C-alpha positions in Angstrom: 44.4 21.1 161.6 47.5 21.0 163.8 49.1 18.5 161.4 48.1 20.4 158.5 49.9 23.5 159.7 52.7 21.6 160.6 53.2 20.3 157.1 52.6 23.6 155.7 55.3 25.1 157.8 57.8 22.2 157.0 57.0 23.2 153.2 58.2 26.7 153.7 61.2 25.6 155.3 62.5 23.4 152.9 61.9 25.9 150.0 63.7 28.6 151.8 66.5 26.1 152.4 66.8 25.6 148.8 66.8 29.2 147.8 69.6 29.9 150.2 71.7 26.8 148.6 70.9 28.5 145.1 72.1 31.7 146.2 75.3 30.2 147.4 76.2 28.2 144.6 75.7 31.1 142.2 77.9 33.4 144.3 80.6 30.7 144.4 80.3 30.5 140.5 80.6 34.5 140.2 83.8 34.4 142.2 85.3 31.8 140.4 84.6 33.3 137.3 86.0 36.6 138.5 89.3 34.8 139.4 89.8 33.0 136.3 89.2 36.8 134.4 92.1 38.2 136.5 94.3 35.3 135.8 93.9 35.4 132.1 94.3 39.2 132.1 97.7 39.0 133.9 98.7 36.2 132.0 98.2 38.0 128.6 100.0 41.1 129.8 103.0 39.6 130.5 102.9 37.5 126.9 102.1 41.2 125.4 105.1 42.8 126.9 107.4 39.9 126.1 105.9 39.9 122.5 106.3 43.6 122.1 109.9 43.5 123.4 111.0 40.9 120.8 109.1 42.8 117.9 111.0 46.1 118.8 114.3 44.1 118.9 113.6 42.3 115.7 111.2 44.3 113.4 112.3 48.0 114.1 113.0 48.8 110.5 109.5 47.8 109.5 108.0 50.8 111.6 110.0 53.7 109.6 107.6 55.5 107.3 107.9 55.7 103.5 108.0 59.5 102.3 107.5 60.4 98.9 110.6 62.9 97.9 111.8 64.5 94.8 115.1 65.8 93.2 114.1 69.1 91.7 117.1 70.1 89.5 117.3 73.3 88.0 114.7 74.3 85.4 114.4 77.8 83.2 111.3 79.7 85.0 110.3 83.0 84.2 111.9 85.8 86.9 109.3 87.7 88.2 108.9 90.8 90.3 106.0 91.6 92.7 105.3 95.1 93.6 102.5 97.4 94.3 101.7 101.1 93.8 99.0 103.9 92.9 97.0 104.3 89.8 97.2 107.7 87.9 96.6 109.5 84.7 99.8 108.8 82.7 99.5 112.2 81.2 97.3 114.4 83.6 95.8 117.5 81.9 94.7 120.3 84.3 92.3 122.8 82.5 91.4 126.2 83.6 90.4 129.6 82.2 92.7 130.5 79.2 90.8 134.0 78.6 89.6 136.9 80.7 86.8 134.4 82.1 83.4 135.7 83.4 80.3 133.8 84.7 79.5 130.4 83.7 76.2 129.8 82.0 76.5 126.1 81.6 78.9 123.1 82.2 78.4 120.5 79.5 80.5 117.4 80.8 80.7 115.2 84.1 83.5 113.3 85.4 84.0 109.8 83.4 82.9 111.4 80.2 85.1 111.2 76.9 85.6 114.4 75.2 87.4 115.4 71.8 90.1 117.9 71.2 88.7 121.5 71.5 85.3 120.2 72.8 83.7 122.9 75.0 83.7 121.8 78.6 81.7 125.0 80.1 80.2 127.9 78.5 81.1 131.6 79.8 78.7 134.7 79.3 79.9 136.5 76.5 77.1 139.1 76.2 79.4 142.3 76.7 82.3 140.8 74.5 80.0 140.2 71.9 78.9 143.8 71.8 82.6 144.9 71.9 83.3 142.5 68.6 80.2 144.3 67.0 81.6 147.8 67.6 84.8 146.7 66.1 83.4 145.2 63.1 81.6 148.5 62.4 84.9 150.2 62.7 86.4 148.2 60.1 83.4 149.5 57.9 84.1 153.0 58.7 87.8 152.8 57.9 87.0 150.9 54.5 85.1 153.9 53.6 87.4 156.3 54.2 90.1 154.5 52.4 87.8 153.8 49.4 87.0 157.9 49.5 90.8 158.3 49.6 91.6 156.1 46.5 88.9 158.0 44.6 90.0 161.3 45.2 93.9 160.1 44.3 92.3 158.6 41.1 90.7 161.9 40.0 93.9 163.9 41.0 95.9 161.7 39.0 93.7 162.6 35.9 94.2 166.2 36.4 98.0 166.0 37.2 98.7 166.0 33.4 96.8 169.1 32.6 98.8 171.1 35.3 95.6 171.4 37.5 97.2 169.5 40.5 100.8 169.9 41.5 102.9 166.9 42.3 102.9 167.9 46.1 99.1 167.7 46.1 99.6 164.5 44.8 101.9 163.2 47.4 99.5 164.1 50.1 96.6 162.6 48.6 98.7 159.4 48.0 99.7 159.3 51.8 96.0 160.0 52.5 95.0 156.6 50.5 97.8 154.8 52.4 96.6 156.0 56.0 93.2 155.0 55.4 94.1 151.7 54.2 96.5 151.4 57.3 93.4 152.1 59.3 91.4 149.5 57.8 94.2 146.8 58.8 94.2 148.2 62.2 90.7 147.9 62.6 90.8 144.4 61.1 93.3 143.2 63.6 91.3 144.7 66.7 88.4 142.8 65.4 90.3 139.6 65.0 91.8 140.1 68.5 88.4 140.5 70.2 87.0 137.5 68.4 90.3 135.4 69.6 89.7 136.5 73.0 85.9 135.5 72.7 86.9 132.3 71.4 88.8 131.7 74.6 86.2 132.5 77.1 84.8 129.0 76.9 86.5 126.2 78.6 87.6 123.7 76.2 89.4 120.2 75.9 93.2 121.0 75.1 93.3 117.1 73.6 90.9 114.3 73.2 90.8 112.3 76.6 88.9 111.4 79.8 87.6 113.9 82.1 88.6 113.0 85.7 87.5 115.7 87.8 85.1 118.9 87.8 85.4 121.9 90.0 83.3 124.4 88.7 79.3 124.9 88.7 76.7 127.1 86.7 76.7 130.7 88.1 80.2 130.7 89.3 82.5 133.7 88.2 85.7 132.4 86.8 88.9 134.0 85.9 92.6 133.3 85.2 93.1 133.1 88.7 90.3 130.6 89.6 92.8 127.3 89.2 92.1 123.9 87.8 88.3 123.5 86.9 88.5 120.2 85.2 91.3 117.2 85.2 91.6 115.2 82.4 93.3 112.1 81.5 95.2 112.4 77.8 93.7 109.6 75.6 92.4 107.6 78.8 96.0 106.4 79.4 96.6 105.3 83.0 99.8 104.0 84.8 100.7 102.3 87.9 103.4 104.4 89.9 105.3 101.8 92.1 108.2 101.9 94.6 110.7 99.3 94.0 113.7 98.0 96.1 117.1 99.1 94.5 118.1 95.2 93.8 114.6 94.8 92.1 115.0 97.9 90.2 118.3 97.0 88.6 116.5 94.1 87.0 113.8 96.5 85.2 114.3 97.9 81.8 111.7 100.2 79.7 109.5 97.5 78.0 109.5 95.0 80.7 106.0 93.1 80.6 103.8 93.7 83.9 100.3 92.5 85.1 98.3 94.7 86.9 95.7 93.7 89.4 93.5 96.5 90.8 92.7 95.9 94.6 89.2 94.5 95.1 89.2 92.9 91.7 90.3 89.6 90.0 91.3 91.6 86.7 94.7 90.9 85.3 95.6 93.9 82.8 98.4 93.7 80.8 101.1 96.5 81.0 104.6 97.8 80.1 107.2 99.6 82.1 107.6 102.9 80.0 110.0 104.7 82.7 112.3 103.6 85.5 113.5 106.3 87.9 117.3 107.1 87.2 117.6 108.0 90.9 117.3 106.1 94.3 115.9 107.6 97.1 118.5 107.8 100.0 116.0 107.6 102.6 113.8 104.4 101.5 116.8 103.0 99.2 113.9 102.6 96.6 113.1 103.9 93.1 110.0 104.7 91.2 108.6 102.4 88.2 106.1 103.6 85.9 104.0 101.2 84.2 101.7 102.3 81.2 98.3 100.5 81.4 95.5 100.8 79.0 92.3 102.2 80.0 89.9 100.3 81.9 86.7 101.0 84.0 88.3 99.3 87.0 91.4 101.8 87.1 90.7 104.8 89.1 93.6 107.4 89.9 94.5 107.2 93.3 93.5 103.6 93.7 95.8 100.9 95.0 97.1 97.8 92.7 99.4 95.0 92.8 101.9 94.2 89.9 103.9 91.3 88.7 106.8 92.1 86.4 108.5 89.5 84.2 112.2 90.5 84.3 113.5 87.7 82.0 114.1 83.9 82.6 116.4 82.2 85.2 117.5 78.6 86.5 115.9 77.5 89.5 114.6 74.3 91.4 110.8 74.3 90.8 108.7 72.5 93.4 105.1 71.5 94.0 103.2 73.8 96.1 102.6 70.9 98.8 106.5 70.9 99.1 106.8 74.3 100.4 105.8 75.0 104.1 105.6 78.3 105.9 106.3 79.2 109.6 106.9 82.1 111.9 110.3 82.4 110.5 109.4 82.4 106.6 109.2 79.7 103.9 110.8 76.3 104.4 110.9 72.9 103.0 111.8 69.5 104.6 114.9 67.5 103.0 116.3 64.0 103.5 119.9 63.8 104.1 122.4 61.3 103.5 121.4 59.3 106.9 117.6 59.4 105.7 116.6 61.6 108.5 114.4 64.7 108.0 116.1 68.3 108.2 114.7 71.9 107.6 116.2 74.2 105.0 114.7 77.8 104.9 114.1 79.1 101.4 113.0 82.2 99.5 109.9 81.8 97.2 110.4 83.0 93.5 107.8 82.8 90.7 104.6 81.0 91.4 103.5 79.5 88.3 100.8 76.7 86.9 103.7 74.1 87.0 104.7 75.0 90.6 106.8 77.3 92.9 110.5 78.3 92.0 112.8 78.6 94.6 115.0 81.7 94.5 117.6 80.7 97.0 118.1 78.2 99.7 118.1 75.0 97.1 120.7 74.1 94.6 118.4 71.5 93.1 120.2 68.2 94.2 118.5 67.7 97.4 115.7 64.9 98.3 112.7 67.3 99.0 109.5 65.8 100.7 106.7 66.3 98.3 104.0 65.3 100.9 103.2 64.8 104.2 105.5 67.5 105.5 103.5 68.9 108.1 103.4 65.3 110.1 107.2 65.2 110.2 109.7 66.5 112.6 113.4 67.3 112.1 115.3 64.3 113.2 112.6 61.9 112.1 113.9 58.5 110.3 112.2 58.0 107.1 112.2 55.8 103.9 112.5 58.1 100.9 110.8 57.1 97.9 112.0 59.3 94.9 109.6 60.6 92.2 110.5 62.5 88.9 110.8 66.2 89.0 107.5 67.7 87.2 108.4 69.3 84.0 
């Protein structure tokens, strides 16, 4: 038993000794690998630094980026002027009481309706006036009866005058009586016609064909000549844009200049035409009024706001793609490549924007090399290799 126990103990001691040797070997191998890796990294960093220094010295030109540029020249483009203003009726017609007035018994129209010339807008009660007209009509018949009687007596007297039964003086009186009776007939007729005319003016009617804009009267309201404006109309439905323009722009606009109107809140583009240019300039604002005639559209509402673009002829100007024009806090600008192939910034004033590009009103003469793309990734002073493309026509 003792020998068995001694042999078992000896076996465990040898196994423990082997494990220690194994761990020691593994530790030595790991340390060796770590030292080798550190040496390799140090050697690589030295070689990389030396190689980078050589590349910077010998291949610096290869790092300069190629940038697409264009020489725009000068092209014929439409000269446009942008402005805005208020929509109004071109010929607004205020409608009120033309006669003596009275109580409104019916209103026939609402804002937004089209009416014809002379069409009633509101009916005024005429019960009393109708009776007065009937009385005057009766007075005509009475006067006519008196005139017929005077004429009959004159005719009979004329038959007796030759026999000496009637003197010439009596004949003159009868003739005067007949003439006075006829005059009273004409007076009665004129009074009746006057009453008819007054009654015809009781109703509120449209002075001309057009569009009803507002209504300020209700059924049962008593109106008179002092009631003010009861309806407002736009004659023929014609509208206009009233725009304030700077003095310099106003000098370029003429009667007949074409314009495109875009009411705020819509994508509509309505063709219009300048029909009046203000002959004076406001000394405080240095602006003048331009009135642009616009055909009727449901999108045009008097008092509303609209943008306008006027075509004020043609001009020669550089034309660039929209990608070439940048904007910043100081305004619009473009990047150009100077004679040393470095980037420079040039402020510009944008003119007409068309499908073909953006015209430059000022800031370029057309001979510059303008950066077309990647302007946002370039800075002033950057060295570039310009690649010229043809100007878009």
